[in-house]
N, C-alpha and C positions, 0 to 999 in steps of 0.2 A: 514576084509579090512586091507590091507597092509599100513603101515606108510611111508609117504614121507617127506624127509627132507624139512624143511621150505625154503631153498634156491631154491629147486627144484619146489616146489609149486609156489613160487614167480615169478620165471622165466616162469611158464606156464602162470600166470596171465598177465605178461607183454606182452606176445605173442599176447593175445587175447585182451587186453584192448585197446579200441579206444582212439584216441588222447592222447596217453601216455605221450609224451614230455609236453603237456600243462597242463595235469590234475593231473599227478601221485603224484606231491609233493603238491597238494592242498587238500582241504577237501575230495572231491570224492576219491581220492587215499588213504588217511588214513581210510576212512570207508570201502573200499574194502580190505585193508590190515587187518583191525580188524575182518572182516568177515572171511577171510581166515584162521587167527590164531585161531579164536574160533572154526571154523570147524576142523582144525588140531587137537585141543586138545579133541573135542568130539570123533573123530576117535581113539585117543590114549585110551581113557576110554573103548570105545566099544571093542576095541581089547583085552583089559585086562579082562572085566566082561564076555565076550563071549556071550553076548545075547543083542538084541536090547532093547530099552526102553519099559517098560510095558510088556514086553514078559516074561512069567513063563518058568522055567527050573527046572529039578531035581538036576542038577549039579550047585550049587550056590558058585561062587568064592568070590564075594564081591557085595555090593550094592552102587548105586549112592547115594551121599549125598548133592545134590544141587550144588550151585556155590558160589564163593567169587570173588570179583572184585579187579583187579590190574591195576595201571597206568603203562604203559610201553613206554618209550622213544626210538623210532626207528630212523633210518636214514631219515625217511620222516616227523618225527615229533611226537608229543605226541599222543599215543592211550590211551584215557581215558576210565576207567571202563571196562577194558577187563574181559570178563566172563570166569573163570577159573573153570572147573568142579572138584568136589570133590568125593572121594569114603570113605566109613565108616572106612575100615581097613587100609587106606593110603597106599595100596600096590602098586600104581603107581603114578609117578610123571611126569609131562609134560617135553617134551624136547624142547618146544618152548622157554623156557628161564630157567636159571639156578635158584636154589633156592635162594629166597631173591633178585634176579636181578630186578633192576628197569630201566637199560639202555642195549641196544645192545652193543656188543663189538665194532662195527664200530663206535658208538658215541662216546665211551671213547677214542678211537684212534683219532677221530676228534678233540675232546677237548684237547687231548695233543698237537696235531699239531698247533691248534690256540693259545694255552698257549705258545708254543715255539716260534710262530710267533710274539709274543709281547703283547698279551692281558693278563692283571693281573687277579688273581683269582677273584677279586671282580667285575671287569667289565665283567667277563665271564658269569655271571647269567644273565645280561642285554642283552648280545649278543644271548645267547641261547634262551631267552624269545622271541626274534624278529624272530629268524631263524627256531626253533624247536617247538615253542609254548609251551615250558617248561621252568620252573625256577629251576635252580640247585644252590645250595648254594656254597658260596666260600669254605667252608670246604670240600664239596664234589668234587670240582675241584681240591683242593689240594690233596685228597686222591687218585684221579684218576692219577695225575702226579707223585705220589710217586711210581706208578708201574714202572717207569723208572729206580728206584734204582738197581734192579737185572741186568739190561742191562748195568748200569754203572760199576758194579762190574765185569762183564764179560770182559768189554772193558779194564779195567785196568789190568787184569790178563791173558790175552791172550798172547800166544807165538808169538814172532816175528821172521821173517826171516832176516839174515844178508844180506840184498840185496840193501841197501842204499848207493848211491854214493855221495850225498850232504845232509848235516845235517844243519837245521836252529834252533837256540835256541834263545828264547827271553821270557820276562815276563811282565805282566800288572798287575796294583794294582787295586783291588776291594774291596768294603766296604762289611762287613759281620756282623750281629749282634752276639754278643757273650757276655753271662752273662749280657743281658739287655743293652749293649752298643755297638755302631758301632766300629769295629776294621778293620783295614787295613790288606788285605791278598794280596799275589801275586800269580798270576797264571803263573806256568811255563810251557811252551809249546815247544814240540819238533815236528818239521815238516821235511819231508824228501822226496827226489826224488829217485826213485829206479833205478836200472840199466836198466830196460826195458822202462824208460821213465814216468812211472805213478808216482804220488805224493799223499801224504798221511800226514794227522795229525797223528803222530805215537802215542802220549800220551800227557797228561797234568798232573799237580799236584798243588794242593792248598796248598801254603806254607806261612810260617810266614814272610819270607823275601827272598831276592836274595843272600842270604849268601853262603859261600863255602859249608857248612854243608847241607843246603837245596838242592843245585844243586847236590851234591854228592849222597844224597840219592835218587833224581829222576833219574839220569843218571845211577847209580849203578842197579836200579831196571830195567832199559831198557836193560842193559847188561845182568843181569841174565835171563832175557826173551829171549835173542837171538841177540841183537844188540851189536856185539862184534866190529863192526867198521873195519872189514877186508877189504871191499871194499870202504871205504869212501876215497874220493878224496879231499874233502874241508868241513870245518864246518864254518858256518857264524854266527857270534855273535854280541851282542851289545857293548862288550868290558868290561862288568861288572868284577871287580876284583875277586869276588867269582866265577864266571863262569870260568873265565880264569885258576884260580888255580886248578878247578876240571878237566878241560880239560887237564892240564899238567900231571895229574895223571892217567886219564882214556884213554885218546886218544893222547899220547905225540907225535906221529909221523904223525898226520894228520895236515896238513896246515890249518890256521884259518884266514878267511877274516873278517876283521872288517866292521861294518856296516857304510856307508857313511851317511845315515840320523842322526844317532846318533852323528857321528863326527861333522857334520856340525852345529848340535845344540851346541855342546861344543865349537866349534870355534866362533859361534855368541855371546855367553856369554862373551867371552874375548876381544869382539871389541867394541870401542866407536860407539855411535850412528851415529856419522857423517861419519864413514868408512864402516858401515855394508852393505850397498846395493852394492857398488862397490867391496868390499873385497869378499863378499860372491859370487858375479857373477864371478869372477875370479877363485875362488877356485873350483867351480863347473865344469869348463872347464876341470879339471884334469881328473875326472873319465868319462868325456864324450869324451875323446881322442879316436882315432881310433886304437891305438896300446899301448903296453906297453912303447915303446921307446918315443913315442910322449907325453905320460902321464908323464914320468920322466921329459922331457924337460919343460913341462908346470909347472910342480911341482917346478923346480929349478927357473924358471922365476917368479913364485908367491912368492917365498921365498925372492928373491932378491928385489922384488919390495916392499914387505910389512914388512921386518924384522925390520927395523928402527921405522916404524910407529906403529905397533902392534906386538911386540915380543912375547907377551904371546899367541896369536893367531898362530903364526908361530911355536913356540915350541909344541903347542897342536897337530899340524898335523905331525911335524917332528919325534915325538917319536913313531908313530905308521905307518908311511908311507910305510914301507915294507908290513905290513899286509893289508893295505889299496888297494894295487895294485894286489894282488893275482888272482883276478878274470880274469885278462887279460891272464892267463896260461890256460884258458879253452875255450871252444866252444863259439864264438862270439855271437851266438843266445841266450846264457844263460847269458851274461853279465849282462843284465838289471835285471836278477833274482838274481844273486849271489853277486852283489855288496851292497845289503841292506838286512834287515830282513822284508822288506815290505810285504812279503808273510803271515807273522804272523800278522803284524800290520792290515792287511785287516780283520782278524778274530776279533781282538780287536775292530775294529770300528763297526763290525756287533754285537758284545757282548755290546758294549755301546749303540747301537740303540735298542737292546732288553731290556736292563735293564733301559732304560730312563723312563719309566712308574713307575718304583719303584726306590727310591732313594738308597736303598741298599738291599742285599739279607737276608732273615729272618734267614737263617742259612747255614752251609756249604753244607748240602745235597741239598738244593735247588740251590745253586750255581753249584754244580755237575751236577745237571740234565740239567740246561740250557746250560753248556759247553759241555757236552756230545751230547746234541741234536744237537747243532750247528755244532760241529766237524763231527759228524756222517752223517749229511746231506751233507756237502761238500765231505766227503770220498765216498759216495754213488754216488755223482755227478760226480766224477772224475774216477770211475771204468773203463769207456770206453773212457776215454781221456789220451792221453800221448803226451810227446814232441818228435817231429819226429826225432831229431838229434841222439837218441839213437839206 
């Protein structure tokens, strides 16, 4: 009797099973799956010993040796006390599951997906109990999610093509447990738009701060892997001194657009409360202009109106106004994208939503897993999408 793969057997069962949609994931479906798995393992033993049960033969390869029971968590739920046949010489091992395996691969992938979606490892056991009728400990869930570490390493080491025309750089602070106490770490992120219109989270790095040294390590690594910046038209940044110093060294000839969101925050801190609403409303009209010339006119009018009342706020914008208006030199459809680092801020918002159930990360590795999963999900989502202007 030839051995059929479990997936093929299960496909045949679904073809003949009545009311599949209603019953498959209930108790009748699990009983049927258990019967099929046990039948497949019996066929494996029969193919090995070369003789049916109770039949004598001069050529004896091995003897059956009863059964042992194994609980197996499948995509349909828990299959309890699965009868696994044994032989005396242990010359055959079942292909229904790997040695010591307690869960199907699909279940592990599902657990990783739900964990990435925001369920903590401790809450996972209760979710699985309701959905799969199985109790999996928090330590087991943690072990399953650690399987992402290999993919994280590959992501950080992959070669890059020098095909990015717009580069966005920003960082966000997260708390990570280190030596028994919570320590603030900064996640440095590079996001790019390619010459064919596709976008991508290029890479990220968990650093101690947003200093020049940390940004230099991060961008140097990207450069060595292929991002030389030969096609870069514009780099959008938050205006941090460490990042600007690094860009002066690595990409000195690429124009740099300063983020309007970060600049507006700086201006707001320099305003008395009684002027904040009116002054902020006026300054926003600058980047909402329909052309570079109109933006300059609005900027001059704003400075003339507010210089005497709030000189600190005016100086805050004056010192960077040239880099604030560079986005007007590019395609108008991209203005809303190029004038801020909001494309990265959206990721940070998703990250905060994901980490809300936990006050902080248990270690750097767990932070890496969540970040990789979040960015990989969006990169996959964008594979068949692109900006039409390219």
